[in-house]
Structure formats: C-alpha cells, structure tokens
C-alpha positions as CSV (number, residue, x, y, z in Angstrom):
1,M,30.0,-2.1,1.8
2,N,26.3,-2.7,1.4
3,D,24.2,0.0,-0.2
4,Y,21.3,-0.9,2.1
5,T,20.3,-1.2,5.7
6,E,18.4,-3.9,7.5
7,N,15.3,-2.6,9.3
8,H,12.3,-4.3,10.9
9,L,8.5,-4.1,10.8
10,L,5.8,-5.4,13.2
11,N,7.9,-5.3,16.3
12,K,10.8,-7.1,14.6
13,K,8.7,-9.9,13.3
14,V,9.6,-8.9,9.7
15,R,13.0,-8.0,8.3
16,I,13.2,-5.4,5.5
17,L,16.2,-4.3,3.4
18,Q,16.1,-0.7,2.3
19,P,18.5,1.5,0.3
20,I,20.7,3.8,2.4
21,D,20.2,6.6,-0.1
22,G,16.8,6.2,-1.8
23,Y,13.2,5.5,-1.1
24,R,12.5,4.1,2.3
25,A,9.1,2.9,3.6
26,S,7.2,4.7,6.4
27,S,4.5,3.7,8.8
28,D,2.0,4.4,6.0
29,A,2.9,1.1,4.5
30,V,2.0,-0.8,7.6
31,F,-1.3,1.1,8.0
32,L,-2.1,0.3,4.4
33,S,-1.4,-3.4,4.8
34,A,-3.8,-3.4,7.9
35,L,-6.8,-2.6,5.6
36,I,-6.9,-6.2,4.6
37,D,-8.4,-8.1,7.5
38,N,-8.9,-11.6,6.0
39,L,-8.2,-13.6,2.9
40,K,-9.8,-16.8,1.6
41,S,-7.4,-19.7,0.9
42,Q,-7.1,-19.2,-2.8
43,E,-7.2,-15.4,-3.0
44,R,-4.2,-13.6,-4.5
45,V,-3.0,-10.1,-3.7
46,L,-1.2,-7.6,-5.9
47,D,0.9,-4.7,-4.5
48,V,1.2,-2.0,-7.2
49,G,4.2,0.2,-6.8
50,S,5.6,-2.1,-4.1
51,G,8.7,0.0,-3.4
52,T,10.9,-1.7,-0.8
53,G,8.2,-4.3,-0.2
54,A,6.9,-3.1,3.2
55,V,3.2,-3.6,2.4
56,S,3.6,-7.0,0.8
57,L,6.1,-8.2,3.4
58,C,3.5,-7.4,6.2
59,L,0.8,-9.2,4.2
60,A,3.0,-12.3,3.5
61,Y,3.7,-12.5,7.3
62,R,0.0,-12.3,8.1
63,F,-1.2,-14.5,5.3
64,P,1.4,-17.2,4.7
65,K,-0.9,-19.4,2.7
66,N,-1.8,-16.8,0.1
67,Q,0.2,-15.7,-2.9
68,I,1.3,-12.1,-2.7
69,F,2.8,-10.3,-5.7
70,G,4.5,-7.0,-6.1
71,L,5.0,-4.7,-9.2
72,E,7.8,-2.1,-8.9
73,I,9.4,0.1,-11.6
74,Q,12.8,0.4,-9.9
75,P,15.1,-2.6,-10.4
76,R,17.1,-2.1,-7.2
77,L,14.0,-1.9,-5.1
78,T,12.7,-5.0,-6.7
79,E,16.0,-6.8,-6.0
80,L,16.0,-5.7,-2.3
81,S,12.3,-6.7,-1.9
82,A,13.0,-10.2,-3.3
83,Q,16.0,-10.5,-0.9
84,S,13.8,-9.4,2.0
85,A,11.2,-12.1,1.1
86,A,14.0,-14.7,1.0
87,E,15.5,-13.7,4.3
88,N,12.1,-13.8,6.0
89,G,11.4,-17.2,4.4
90,F,8.3,-16.0,2.6
91,D,7.9,-18.5,-0.2
92,N,4.5,-17.0,-1.0
93,L,5.8,-13.6,-2.0
94,F,6.9,-12.7,-5.6
95,Y,8.2,-9.4,-7.0
96,Y,8.4,-8.3,-10.6
97,Q,10.2,-5.3,-12.0
98,A,7.8,-3.6,-14.5
99,D,6.6,-0.2,-15.7
100,I,2.8,-0.3,-15.4
101,R,2.6,2.4,-18.2
102,Q,3.7,-0.3,-20.7
103,K,1.4,-2.7,-22.4
104,K,3.4,-5.9,-21.9
105,L,3.5,-6.9,-18.2
106,P,4.5,-10.1,-16.5
107,L,1.1,-10.4,-14.7
108,K,-2.3,-10.7,-16.4
109,P,-5.3,-8.3,-16.0
110,C,-8.4,-9.5,-14.1
111,S,-6.3,-12.1,-12.2
112,F,-6.2,-10.8,-8.6
113,D,-8.8,-10.8,-5.8
114,R,-7.2,-7.9,-4.0
115,V,-5.1,-5.0,-5.2
116,I,-3.3,-2.8,-2.7
117,T,-1.3,0.4,-3.5
118,N,0.5,3.4,-2.1
119,P,0.5,5.5,-5.3
120,P,3.0,8.4,-5.9
121,Y,1.2,11.2,-4.1
122,A,2.8,14.3,-5.6
123,E,1.8,15.6,-9.0
124,H,2.9,19.2,-8.8
125,D,5.5,19.1,-6.0
126,Q,9.2,19.8,-6.8
127,P,10.7,16.3,-7.3
128,S,13.4,15.1,-5.0
129,P,17.0,15.4,-6.4
130,N,17.3,11.7,-5.4
131,L,16.0,9.8,-8.4
132,S,14.7,6.8,-6.4
133,K,12.6,9.1,-4.1
134,A,11.4,11.1,-7.1
135,L,10.1,8.0,-8.9
136,A,8.4,6.8,-5.7
137,H,6.8,10.1,-4.7
138,N,6.1,11.9,-8.0
139,H,3.8,11.0,-10.9
140,N,5.8,10.7,-14.1
141,N,3.7,11.0,-17.2
142,F,1.0,9.0,-15.4
143,T,-1.7,10.5,-13.3
144,L,-3.3,9.2,-10.2
145,T,-6.5,8.5,-12.2
146,E,-4.5,6.3,-14.7
147,W,-2.8,4.6,-11.8
148,L,-6.1,3.6,-10.2
149,K,-7.6,2.5,-13.5
150,F,-4.6,0.2,-13.9
151,C,-5.2,-1.2,-10.4
152,L,-8.9,-1.8,-11.2
153,K,-7.9,-3.5,-14.5
154,M,-5.8,-6.0,-12.6
155,L,-8.7,-6.9,-10.3
156,K,-11.2,-9.7,-10.9
157,P,-14.9,-8.7,-11.1
158,F,-16.0,-7.6,-7.6
159,G,-12.4,-7.7,-6.3
160,K,-11.3,-5.1,-3.8
161,I,-8.8,-2.3,-4.0
162,Y,-7.0,-0.7,-1.0
163,L,-5.0,2.5,-1.0
164,I,-3.5,5.3,1.0
165,N,-2.9,8.9,-0.2
166,R,-3.0,12.5,0.8
167,T,-6.4,13.9,1.7
168,Q,-6.0,16.3,-1.3
169,A,-6.2,13.3,-3.6
170,L,-9.7,12.2,-2.4
171,N,-11.6,14.0,-5.2
172,E,-9.5,12.5,-7.9
173,T,-9.7,9.1,-6.3
174,L,-13.5,9.2,-6.1
175,N,-13.7,10.4,-9.7
176,A,-11.4,7.6,-10.9
177,F,-13.7,5.1,-9.1
178,S,-16.9,6.6,-10.5
179,G,-18.8,4.0,-12.6
180,R,-16.0,1.5,-12.0
181,A,-16.1,0.8,-8.2
182,G,-18.4,1.3,-5.3
183,G,-18.9,0.4,-1.7
184,I,-16.2,2.9,-1.0
185,K,-15.0,3.2,2.6
186,I,-12.9,6.2,3.7
187,I,-10.8,6.2,6.9
188,P,-9.4,9.6,7.8
189,L,-5.9,9.2,9.2
190,Y,-5.0,11.9,11.8
191,S,-1.5,12.4,13.3
192,K,-3.0,14.0,16.4
193,P,-6.6,14.9,17.6
194,T,-5.8,18.6,17.3
195,Q,-4.7,18.4,13.6
196,N,-6.4,17.9,10.3
197,A,-6.2,14.6,8.6
198,K,-3.2,14.5,6.3
199,R,-3.8,11.0,4.9
200,I,-6.8,8.9,3.8
201,L,-7.2,5.2,3.7
202,V,-9.7,4.0,1.0
203,I,-11.3,0.6,0.3
204,A,-13.4,0.1,-2.8
205,Q,-15.0,-2.9,-4.6
206,K,-14.8,-3.2,-8.4
207,D,-18.2,-3.2,-10.1
208,S,-20.1,-2.5,-6.9
209,K,-22.9,0.1,-6.8
210,A,-23.0,0.3,-3.0
211,P,-22.8,3.8,-1.4
212,T,-19.8,5.5,0.0
213,T,-19.2,5.5,3.8
214,I,-16.8,7.5,6.0
215,S,-15.4,5.7,9.1
216,P,-14.6,7.3,12.4
217,P,-11.2,9.1,12.5
218,F,-8.1,7.1,13.3
219,Y,-5.5,8.9,15.5
220,V,-1.9,7.8,15.2
221,Y,-0.4,9.7,18.1
222,N,-1.6,10.9,21.5
223,A,-1.1,14.5,22.5
224,D,2.2,13.5,24.2
225,G,3.6,12.2,20.9
226,Q,3.3,8.5,21.8
227,Y,1.5,6.0,19.5
228,T,-2.2,5.5,20.4
229,P,-3.1,2.0,21.6
230,P,-4.9,1.2,18.3
231,A,-1.9,2.4,16.3
232,N,0.4,0.2,18.4
233,K,-1.8,-2.8,17.7
234,I,-1.4,-2.2,14.0
235,L,2.3,-1.2,13.8
236,R,3.6,-3.6,16.5
237,D,1.1,-6.5,16.7
238,G,0.1,-6.7,13.0
239,K,-3.6,-6.3,13.7
240,S,-6.1,-5.2,11.1
241,F,-8.2,-2.0,11.4
242,F,-11.2,-4.2,11.7
243,T,-10.0,-6.3,14.6
244,I,-9.3,-3.5,17.0
245,D,-11.4,-0.9,18.8
246,I,-10.7,2.6,17.4
C-alpha cells in the first residue's frame, strides 16, 4: 500500500504526490508561486524548503523552458517531489535533499536569479508530534533571519526573493532584509474582508535601495465562503498576482 496520495493543483493541470501522514501543501504554496509573473529564458529559480514540491511544480508548469530547483531537508518529501516532477513530465525541475544549515550543499551560492520560499513559520509554537510536520512548520536551531540570509546568499546580485509567512513575521523579515535587499513589496493576504490579514506575501530585490511599498489587500474568500474571482484565477487558472485585477 502506498504511503502517499495523488492530489492536483491548478484545476488538475498539475499532479502532486503527498504523504498520507506527514506534511501536505496548502493553497499558500500556489499563492506563493503566483508572485513570479515572468521569467527570462535563462533565469533559474530555487525553491528553498520545497516540501512536497507544490510551489516548484506550479512554476515548472507555468515556465517549462526555465530550470527550477528545490532544496528540501526531508528525504521522503524530496523523493515524492522528484516522482511528481517525473509524472508531470517536467524535465526542467530538479530536487535535492539537503540541510541548508550545513556548509556543503549541492547548489552554489550566487547562482540563482530568483529564490522562492515558504519558511517554517513557528518558532515558539508547540511542535507537531508528527516529525514531518514539525520539521516543515517549526524552526529547528535555525531562525527565520538565518533562513532568509541563506536565501539571499543563493541569489545573484539584484536577484529577487519571494516568500509567504505569518503577519507576525513581518518585523523579523524586514530586519533580515535591512542593508541586504530593498524594493520590498508587501501583499497582505486576508481570508475574508471582515478578518485581519493572517499571511503576508513579500517580494524583495537583493542589493536594491528602493523603498518599501504595501499593495492593496488580497481577499481569498467572499463572505459566503467561496473563493473570490482573483483567488480562483490564481488557484485554478495559474495566473500571477500581477496579471489579474485585485
């Protein structure tokens, strides 16, 4: 019996294999992938903490001519991601099992045009008893600041970083980018218009001195619990945040 299930992303355009008992991707991954609106022909993308591969699978579907790489600490998730890539026929997608806290890594620093990441978002929360979920959700002897510094290290000069996190992480995120990245764009992600934003999407450019901007709020659900039209365009049609009307 398989220890994984087959699920789908982007209205069944992309197949994804995920463990039955372990970390499984959410809609956050698709929203994160939608921050990248275009890529030049030779640009390479690195997904740091790629998990089950949801972010990079979406990108490989949208940008079949660009090389997409994933770094993931959990061997089983790395295996499933590679299997997902093969089953989708994505020959531009490559996964590596690695601990980014270690000095020796299979990928070189300053070699990527874009870095995209959904970091572990809990530093003080009680870890899940499920080891796979705990590794994905909780920082383990590695802070968010250290995580983001690693991401910046992997970028070429003036490359761009894209991330999603809890709103509570905004201060640390901005501090981590201080003096290292600018042109920061913040998109508040609201579940519903009547609620506070629980997530933030952030784009920044390495070495830039440009000012920070805050985009209009993005609402995921209508008051009736259905996806908003902009959310549907991202989650089902594979559109970017910057090709739809919010």
